DOKOL-747897 format. One record per residue: x, y, z of N, C-alpha, C, CB in turn; residue number from 1. Coordinates in nm, 3 decimals. Glycine has a CB too. Example, Ala and Ser with C-alpha at 12.3 -4.5 7.8 and 13.67 -1.06 7.14 Angstrom:
<sites>
@npx:1.319; npy:-0.569; npz:0.780; capx:1.230; capy:-0.450; capz:0.780; cpx:1.320; cpy:-0.330; cpz:0.780; cbpx:1.131; cbpy:-0.447; cbpz:0.905; i:1 .
@npx:1.285; npy:-0.225; npz:0.708; capx:1.367; capy:-0.106; capz:0.714; cpx:1.290; cpy:0.003; cpz:0.787; cbpx:1.408; cbpy:-0.060; cbpz:0.572; i:2 .
</sites>
This chain:
<sites>
@npx:5.819; npy:-16.813; npz:-1.809; capx:5.746; capy:-16.705; capz:-1.869; cpx:5.738; cpy:-16.586; cpz:-1.774; cbpx:5.607; cbpy:-16.752; cbpz:-1.910; i:1 .
@npx:5.702; npy:-16.610; npz:-1.647; capx:5.694; capy:-16.500; capz:-1.551; cpx:5.830; cpy:-16.435; cpz:-1.530; cbpx:5.639; cbpy:-16.550; cbpz:-1.417; i:2 .
@npx:5.933; npy:-16.518; npz:-1.520; capx:6.065; capy:-16.460; capz:-1.492; cpx:6.108; cpy:-16.367; cpz:-1.604; cbpx:6.170; cbpy:-16.572; cbpz:-1.473; i:3 .
@npx:6.076; npy:-16.398; npz:-1.728; capx:6.109; capy:-16.310; capz:-1.841; cpx:6.033; cpy:-16.179; cpz:-1.828; cbpx:6.077; cbpy:-16.379; cbpz:-1.976; i:4 .
@npx:5.908; npy:-16.184; npz:-1.786; capx:5.829; capy:-16.061; capz:-1.768; cpx:5.889; cpy:-15.975; cpz:-1.657; cbpx:5.682; cbpy:-16.095; cbpz:-1.735; i:5 .
@npx:5.934; npy:-16.036; npz:-1.548; capx:5.995; capy:-15.961; capz:-1.439; cpx:6.127; cpy:-15.899; cpz:-1.480; cbpx:6.016; cbpy:-16.050; cbpz:-1.317; i:6 .
@npx:6.206; npy:-15.972; npz:-1.559; capx:6.332; capy:-15.917; capz:-1.608; cpx:6.306; cpy:-15.796; cpz:-1.697; cbpx:6.413; cbpy:-16.024; cbpz:-1.685; i:7 .
@npx:6.204; npy:-15.806; npz:-1.783; capx:6.168; capy:-15.692; capz:-1.868; cpx:6.118; cpy:-15.575; cpz:-1.784; cbpx:6.060; cbpy:-15.733; cbpz:-1.971; i:8 .
@npx:6.036; npy:-15.603; npz:-1.683; capx:5.985; capy:-15.498; capz:-1.594; cpx:6.100; cpy:-15.424; cpz:-1.526; cbpx:5.891; cbpy:-15.559; cbpz:-1.487; i:9 .
@npx:6.200; npy:-15.497; npz:-1.482; capx:6.313; capy:-15.437; capz:-1.410; cpx:6.395; cpy:-15.342; cpz:-1.496; cbpx:6.403; cbpy:-15.546; cbpz:-1.355; i:10 .
@npx:6.385; npy:-15.351; npz:-1.628; capx:6.461; capy:-15.263; capz:-1.716; cpx:6.391; cpy:-15.130; cpz:-1.742; cbpx:6.487; cbpy:-15.332; cbpz:-1.847; i:11 .
@npx:6.264; npy:-15.117; npz:-1.704; capx:6.192; capy:-14.992; capz:-1.728; cpx:6.244; cpy:-14.882; cpz:-1.638; cbpx:6.041; cbpy:-15.012; cbpz:-1.706; i:12 .
@npx:6.247; npy:-14.757; npz:-1.687; capx:6.308; capy:-14.648; capz:-1.609; cpx:6.238; cpy:-14.616; cpz:-1.478; cbpx:6.312; cbpy:-14.526; cbpz:-1.692; i:13 .
@npx:6.108; npy:-14.633; npz:-1.469; capx:6.035; capy:-14.597; capz:-1.346; cpx:6.032; cpy:-14.710; cpz:-1.243; cbpx:5.892; cbpy:-14.557; cbpz:-1.381; i:14 .
@npx:6.096; npy:-14.822; npz:-1.273; capx:6.094; capy:-14.939; capz:-1.185; cpx:6.220; cpy:-14.940; cpz:-1.100; cbpx:6.083; cbpy:-15.070; cbpz:-1.267; i:15 .
@npx:6.201; npy:-14.967; npz:-0.970; capx:6.316; capy:-14.974; capz:-0.878; cpx:6.315; cpy:-15.110; cpz:-0.810; cbpx:6.311; cbpy:-14.858; cbpz:-0.773; i:16 .
@npx:6.421; npy:-15.186; npz:-0.827; capx:6.437; capy:-15.313; capz:-0.757; cpx:6.497; cpy:-15.280; cpz:-0.621; cbpx:6.527; cbpy:-15.415; cbpz:-0.838; i:17 .
@npx:6.422; npy:-15.306; npz:-0.514; capx:6.465; capy:-15.267; capz:-0.380; cpx:6.549; cpy:-15.374; cpz:-0.310; cbpx:6.344; cbpy:-15.236; cbpz:-0.295; i:18 .
@npx:6.544; npy:-15.496; npz:-0.357; capx:6.625; capy:-15.602; capz:-0.297; cpx:6.544; cpy:-15.696; cpz:-0.211; cbpx:6.734; cbpy:-15.542; cbpz:-0.215; i:19 .
@npx:6.614; npy:-15.776; npz:-0.133; capx:6.551; capy:-15.880; capz:-0.052; cpx:6.467; cpy:-15.821; cpz:0.060; cbpx:6.657; cbpy:-15.973; cbpz:0.006; i:20 .
@npx:6.353; npy:-15.883; npz:0.086; capx:6.262; capy:-15.840; capz:0.192; cpx:6.173; cpy:-15.958; cpz:0.229; cbpx:6.176; cbpy:-15.717; cbpz:0.147; i:21 .
@npx:6.075; npy:-15.935; npz:0.313; capx:5.973; capy:-16.036; capz:0.344; cpx:5.836; cpy:-15.971; cpz:0.331; cbpx:5.994; cbpy:-16.095; cbpz:0.487; i:22 .
@npx:5.735; npy:-16.055; npz:0.303; capx:5.599; capy:-16.004; capz:0.295; cpx:5.539; cpy:-16.000; cpz:0.436; cbpx:5.512; cbpy:-16.093; cbpz:0.199; i:23 .
@npx:5.416; npy:-15.952; npz:0.454; capx:5.357; capy:-15.943; capz:0.588; cpx:5.345; cpy:-16.076; cpz:0.662; cbpx:5.221; cbpy:-15.882; cbpz:0.577; i:24 .
@npx:5.350; npy:-16.188; npz:0.590; capx:5.346; capy:-16.320; capz:0.654; cpx:5.485; cpy:-16.376; cpz:0.680; cbpx:5.267; cbpy:-16.417; cbpz:0.567; i:25 .
@npx:5.590; npy:-16.298; npz:0.648; capx:5.726; capy:-16.341; capz:0.673; cpx:5.790; cpy:-16.421; cpz:0.562; cbpx:5.730; cbpy:-16.420; cbpz:0.796; i:26 .
@npx:5.725; npy:-16.431; npz:0.447; capx:5.780; capy:-16.507; capz:0.334; cpx:5.883; cpy:-16.421; cpz:0.260; cbpx:5.666; cbpy:-16.552; cbpz:0.236; i:27 .
@npx:6.000; npy:-16.478; npz:0.228; capx:6.105; capy:-16.399; capz:0.163; cpx:6.074; cpy:-16.373; cpz:0.017; cbpx:6.239; cbpy:-16.470; cbpz:0.176; i:28 .
@npx:6.129; npy:-16.262; npz:-0.033; capx:6.114; capy:-16.229; capz:-0.174; cpx:6.196; cpy:-16.106; cpz:-0.208; cbpx:5.967; cbpy:-16.206; cbpz:-0.209; i:29 .
@npx:6.183; npy:-16.062; npz:-0.331; capx:6.251; capy:-15.943; capz:-0.380; cpx:6.146; cpy:-15.835; cpz:-0.402; cbpx:6.331; cbpy:-15.973; cbpz:-0.513; i:30 .
@npx:6.168; npy:-15.716; npz:-0.346; capx:6.074; capy:-15.606; capz:-0.361; cpx:6.106; cpy:-15.527; cpz:-0.487; cbpx:6.079; cbpy:-15.513; cbpz:-0.236; i:31 .
@npx:6.001; npy:-15.500; npz:-0.564; capx:6.010; capy:-15.420; capz:-0.686; cpx:5.901; cpy:-15.314; cpz:-0.678; cbpx:5.995; cbpy:-15.509; cbpz:-0.815; i:32 .
@npx:5.940; npy:-15.186; npz:-0.693; capx:5.845; capy:-15.075; capz:-0.684; cpx:5.837; cpy:-15.002; cpz:-0.817; cbpx:5.885; cbpy:-14.978; cbpz:-0.571; i:33 .
@npx:5.714; npy:-14.967; npz:-0.856; capx:5.697; capy:-14.887; capz:-0.976; cpx:5.573; cpy:-14.801; cpz:-0.965; cbpx:5.689; cbpy:-14.976; cbpz:-1.101; i:34 .
@npx:5.569; npy:-14.696; npz:-1.045; capx:5.458; capy:-14.603; capz:-1.045; cpx:5.341; cpy:-14.662; cpz:-1.124; cbpx:5.500; cbpy:-14.467; cbpz:-1.103; i:35 .
@npx:5.221; npy:-14.639; npz:-1.076; capx:5.103; capy:-14.690; capz:-1.145; cpx:5.069; cpy:-14.603; cpz:-1.266; cbpx:4.983; cbpy:-14.698; cbpz:-1.050; i:36 .
@npx:5.082; npy:-14.470; npz:-1.252; capx:5.050; capy:-14.378; capz:-1.361; cpx:5.162; cpy:-14.277; cpz:-1.379; cbpx:4.918; cbpy:-14.305; cbpz:-1.334; i:37 .
@npx:5.231; npy:-14.286; npz:-1.489; capx:5.332; capy:-14.186; capz:-1.522; cpx:5.433; cpy:-14.162; cpz:-1.412; cbpx:5.265; cbpy:-14.059; cbpz:-1.556; i:38 .
@npx:5.452; npy:-14.034; npz:-1.378; capx:5.553; capy:-13.998; capz:-1.279; cpx:5.491; cpy:-13.952; cpz:-1.148; cbpx:5.643; cbpy:-13.890; cbpz:-1.333; i:39 .
@npx:5.371; npy:-13.995; npz:-1.119; capx:5.302; capy:-13.953; capz:-0.997; cpx:5.273; cpy:-14.074; cpz:-0.909; cbpx:5.172; cbpy:-13.879; cbpz:-1.031; i:40 .
@npx:5.244; npy:-14.045; npz:-0.783; capx:5.195; capy:-14.152; capz:-0.698; cpx:5.051; cpy:-14.177; cpz:-0.739; cbpx:5.206; cbpy:-14.116; cbpz:-0.544; i:41 .
@npx:4.990; npy:-14.286; npz:-0.715; capx:5.036; capy:-14.393; capz:-0.627; cpx:5.137; cpy:-14.487; cpz:-0.695; cbpx:4.918; cbpy:-14.473; cbpz:-0.578; i:42 .
@npx:5.202; npy:-14.562; npz:-0.609; capx:5.299; capy:-14.662; capz:-0.654; cpx:5.251; cpy:-14.799; cpz:-0.610; cbpx:5.441; cbpy:-14.632; cbpz:-0.599; i:43 .
@npx:5.305; npy:-14.900; npz:-0.674; capx:5.279; capy:-15.037; capz:-0.632; cpx:5.413; cpy:-15.101; cpz:-0.600; cbpx:5.202; cbpy:-15.119; cbpz:-0.743; i:44 .
@npx:5.414; npy:-15.181; npz:-0.496; capx:5.536; capy:-15.253; capz:-0.455; cpx:5.503; cpy:-15.401; cpz:-0.454; cbpx:5.588; cbpy:-15.206; cbpz:-0.313; i:45 .
@npx:5.564; npy:-15.474; npz:-0.546; capx:5.545; capy:-15.619; capz:-0.554; cpx:5.656; cpy:-15.688; cpz:-0.476; cbpx:5.544; cbpy:-15.667; cbpz:-0.701; i:46 .
@npx:5.620; npy:-15.793; npz:-0.406; capx:5.720; capy:-15.881; capz:-0.347; cpx:5.714; cpy:-16.008; cpz:-0.429; cbpx:5.695; cbpy:-15.907; cbpz:-0.191; i:47 .
@npx:5.824; npy:-16.040; npz:-0.494; capx:5.830; capy:-16.152; capz:-0.587; cpx:5.916; cpy:-16.262; cpz:-0.528; cbpx:5.885; cbpy:-16.108; cbpz:-0.724; i:48 .
@npx:5.862; npy:-16.384; npz:-0.526; capx:5.938; capy:-16.500; capz:-0.482; cpx:6.029; cpy:-16.542; cpz:-0.597; cbpx:5.843; cbpy:-16.618; cbpz:-0.436; i:49 .
@npx:6.161; npy:-16.529; npz:-0.584; capx:6.250; capy:-16.561; capz:-0.696; cpx:6.252; cpy:-16.709; cpz:-0.732; cbpx:6.389; cbpy:-16.516; cbpz:-0.665; i:50 .
@npx:6.213; npy:-16.795; npz:-0.641; capx:6.212; capy:-16.939; capz:-0.669; cpx:6.095; cpy:-16.982; cpz:-0.755; cbpx:6.210; cbpy:-17.016; cbpz:-0.541; i:51 .
@npx:5.979; npy:-16.918; npz:-0.737; capx:5.859; capy:-16.957; capz:-0.811; cpx:5.812; cpy:-16.850; cpz:-0.908; cbpx:5.748; cbpy:-16.989; cbpz:-0.714; i:52 .
@npx:5.864; npy:-16.728; npz:-0.897; capx:5.822; capy:-16.611; capz:-0.975; cpx:5.680; cpy:-16.567; cpz:-0.943; cbpx:5.833; cbpy:-16.642; cbpz:-1.123; i:53 .
@npx:5.624; npy:-16.616; npz:-0.834; capx:5.490; capy:-16.574; capz:-0.792; cpx:5.500; cpy:-16.448; cpz:-0.707; cbpx:5.419; cbpy:-16.687; cbpz:-0.713; i:54 .
@npx:5.389; npy:-16.376; npz:-0.696; capx:5.381; capy:-16.253; capz:-0.618; cpx:5.300; cpy:-16.281; cpz:-0.492; cbpx:5.318; cbpy:-16.136; cbpz:-0.702; i:55 .
@npx:5.365; npy:-16.304; npz:-0.377; capx:5.291; capy:-16.333; capz:-0.255; cpx:5.228; cpy:-16.209; cpz:-0.191; cbpx:5.382; cbpy:-16.399; cbpz:-0.155; i:56 .
@npx:5.272; npy:-16.088; npz:-0.229; capx:5.213; capy:-15.967; capz:-0.170; cpx:5.235; cpy:-15.848; cpz:-0.262; cbpx:5.273; cbpy:-15.939; cbpz:-0.030; i:57 .
@npx:5.141; npy:-15.753; npz:-0.254; capx:5.152; capy:-15.627; capz:-0.327; cpx:5.104; cpy:-15.515; cpz:-0.236; cbpx:5.069; cbpy:-15.630; cbpz:-0.459; i:58 .
@npx:5.188; npy:-15.413; npz:-0.220; capx:5.153; capy:-15.294; capz:-0.142; cpx:5.114; cpy:-15.184; cpz:-0.239; cbpx:5.272; cbpy:-15.248; cbpz:-0.049; i:59 .
@npx:5.008; npy:-15.113; npz:-0.206; capx:4.968; capy:-14.996; capz:-0.283; cpx:5.002; cpy:-14.874; cpz:-0.200; cbpx:4.815; cbpy:-15.000; cbpz:-0.321; i:60 .
@npx:5.096; npy:-14.794; npz:-0.247; capx:5.152; capy:-14.684; capz:-0.169; cpx:5.101; cpy:-14.552; cpz:-0.225; cbpx:5.307; cbpy:-14.688; cbpz:-0.169; i:61 .
@npx:5.045; npy:-14.469; npz:-0.138; capx:5.004; capy:-14.336; capz:-0.179; cpx:4.864; cpy:-14.326; cpz:-0.235; cbpx:5.097; cbpy:-14.286; cbpz:-0.277; i:62 .
@npx:4.781; npy:-14.429; npz:-0.217; capx:4.642; capy:-14.420; capz:-0.261; cpx:4.564; cpy:-14.335; cpz:-0.162; cbpx:4.578; cbpy:-14.561; cbpz:-0.274; i:63 .
@npx:4.480; npy:-14.243; npz:-0.210; capx:4.401; capy:-14.162; capz:-0.117; cpx:4.307; cpy:-14.249; cpz:-0.035; cbpx:4.321; cbpy:-14.055; cbpz:-0.194; i:64 .
@npx:4.300; npy:-14.224; npz:0.093; capx:4.211; capy:-14.296; capz:0.186; cpx:4.240; cpy:-14.446; cpz:0.193; cbpx:4.067; cbpy:-14.276; cbpz:0.144; i:65 .
@npx:4.355; npy:-14.489; npz:0.151; capx:4.389; capy:-14.632; capz:0.153; cpx:4.526; cpy:-14.654; cpz:0.215; cbpx:4.385; cbpy:-14.691; cbpz:0.010; i:66 .
@npx:4.565; npy:-14.574; npz:0.311; capx:4.698; capy:-14.579; capz:0.368; cpx:4.727; cpy:-14.717; cpz:0.426; cbpx:4.714; cbpy:-14.473; cbpz:0.475; i:67 .
@npx:4.836; npy:-14.776; npz:0.382; capx:4.881; capy:-14.903; capz:0.438; cpx:4.812; cpy:-15.027; cpz:0.385; cbpx:4.864; cbpy:-14.898; cbpz:0.581; i:68 .
@npx:4.742; npy:-15.019; npz:0.274; capx:4.673; capy:-15.136; capz:0.220; cpx:4.773; cpy:-15.232; cpz:0.157; cbpx:4.566; cbpy:-15.093; cbpz:0.116; i:69 .
@npx:4.761; npy:-15.360; npz:0.191; capx:4.847; capy:-15.464; capz:0.136; cpx:4.760; cpy:-15.580; cpz:0.093; cbpx:4.954; cbpy:-15.510; cbpz:0.240; i:70 .
@npx:4.782; npy:-15.629; npz:-0.028; capx:4.716; capy:-15.750; capz:-0.074; cpx:4.813; cpy:-15.865; cpz:-0.053; cbpx:4.671; cbpy:-15.739; cbpz:-0.225; i:71 .
@npx:4.770; npy:-15.966; npz:0.020; capx:4.854; capy:-16.083; capz:0.046; cpx:4.792; cpy:-16.203; cpz:-0.025; cbpx:4.868; cbpy:-16.109; cbpz:0.200; i:72 .
@npx:4.871; npy:-16.272; npz:-0.105; capx:4.826; capy:-16.389; capz:-0.178; cpx:4.858; cpy:-16.512; cpz:-0.092; cbpx:4.893; cbpy:-16.399; cbpz:-0.320; i:73 .
@npx:4.754; npy:-16.583; npz:-0.054; capx:4.775; capy:-16.703; capz:0.027; cpx:4.807; cpy:-16.824; cpz:-0.059; cbpx:4.652; cbpy:-16.731; cbpz:0.113; i:74 .
@npx:4.747; npy:-16.828; npz:-0.178; capx:4.769; capy:-16.941; capz:-0.267; cpx:4.734; cpy:-16.899; cpz:-0.408; cbpx:4.685; cbpy:-17.065; cbpz:-0.224; i:75 .
@npx:4.806; npy:-16.950; npz:-0.506; capx:4.772; capy:-16.924; capz:-0.646; cpx:4.808; cpy:-17.046; cpz:-0.729; cbpx:4.845; cbpy:-16.798; cbpz:-0.699; i:76 .
@npx:4.739; npy:-17.062; npz:-0.839; capx:4.766; capy:-17.175; capz:-0.927; cpx:4.642; cpy:-17.210; cpz:-1.007; cbpx:4.813; cbpy:-17.296; cbpz:-0.847; i:77 .
@npx:4.654; npy:-17.307; npz:-1.096; capx:4.544; capy:-17.352; capz:-1.180; cpx:4.464; cpy:-17.460; cpz:-1.109; cbpx:4.595; cbpy:-17.402; cbpz:-1.315; i:78 .
@npx:4.332; npy:-17.456; npz:-1.126; capx:4.247; capy:-17.558; capz:-1.065; cpx:4.114; cpy:-17.565; cpz:-1.137; cbpx:4.225; cbpy:-17.529; cbpz:-0.916; i:79 .
@npx:4.045; npy:-17.676; npz:-1.122; capx:3.908; capy:-17.690; capz:-1.172; cpx:3.809; cpy:-17.682; cpz:-1.057; cbpx:3.891; cbpy:-17.823; cbpz:-1.248; i:80 .
@npx:3.859; npy:-17.661; npz:-0.936; capx:3.776; capy:-17.657; capz:-0.817; cpx:3.716; cpy:-17.518; cpz:-0.799; cbpx:3.858; cbpy:-17.696; cbpz:-0.693; i:81 .
@npx:3.588; npy:-17.512; npz:-0.762; capx:3.520; capy:-17.386; capz:-0.737; cpx:3.585; cpy:-17.319; cpz:-0.616; cbpx:3.367; cbpy:-17.407; cbpz:-0.715; i:82 .
@npx:3.614; npy:-17.187; npz:-0.622; capx:3.679; capy:-17.119; capz:-0.511; cpx:3.588; cpy:-17.104; cpz:-0.390; cbpx:3.728; cbpy:-16.984; cbpz:-0.555; i:83 .
@npx:3.650; npy:-17.093; npz:-0.274; capx:3.576; capy:-17.066; capz:-0.151; cpx:3.651; cpy:-16.957; cpz:-0.075; cbpx:3.560; cbpy:-17.195; cbpz:-0.062; i:84 .
@npx:3.580; npy:-16.879; npz:0.008; capx:3.648; capy:-16.773; capz:0.082; cpx:3.751; cpy:-16.831; cpz:0.178; cbpx:3.547; cbpy:-16.688; cbpz:0.158; i:85 .
@npx:3.860; npy:-16.757; npz:0.200; capx:3.962; capy:-16.805; capz:0.296; cpx:3.908; cpy:-16.801; cpz:0.438; cbpx:4.090; cbpy:-16.722; cbpz:0.285; i:86 .
@npx:3.963; npy:-16.886; npz:0.521; capx:3.924; capy:-16.885; capz:0.663; cpx:3.998; cpy:-16.773; cpz:0.734; cbpx:3.954; cbpy:-17.021; cbpz:0.730; i:87 .
@npx:3.940; npy:-16.724; npz:0.841; capx:4.005; capy:-16.619; capz:0.921; cpx:4.119; cpy:-16.681; cpz:0.999; cbpx:3.903; cbpy:-16.549; cbpz:1.019; i:88 .
@npx:4.234; npy:-16.613; npz:1.000; capx:4.350; capy:-16.664; capz:1.075; cpx:4.389; cpy:-16.567; cpz:1.181; cbpx:4.468; cbpy:-16.691; cbpz:0.984; i:89 .
</sites>
């Protein structure tokens, strides 16, 4: 299901597939960049793991007062367990 959504995303005119890269933790993936609103910045850059179709990281580029912000996903999936904050690494 996710892979079909990514294939559809890649066909949109404002989307640019940048190719192979790594996220801030060194995990490999494919970078995909697209504009958040119309033809203006800010942009979002997803790093997609082609093996699992999960997004281990997302960069928000061009947000005012948010230079260099990156969201890194440490873990994702379904669970019945109550969440807890991640430990500092």
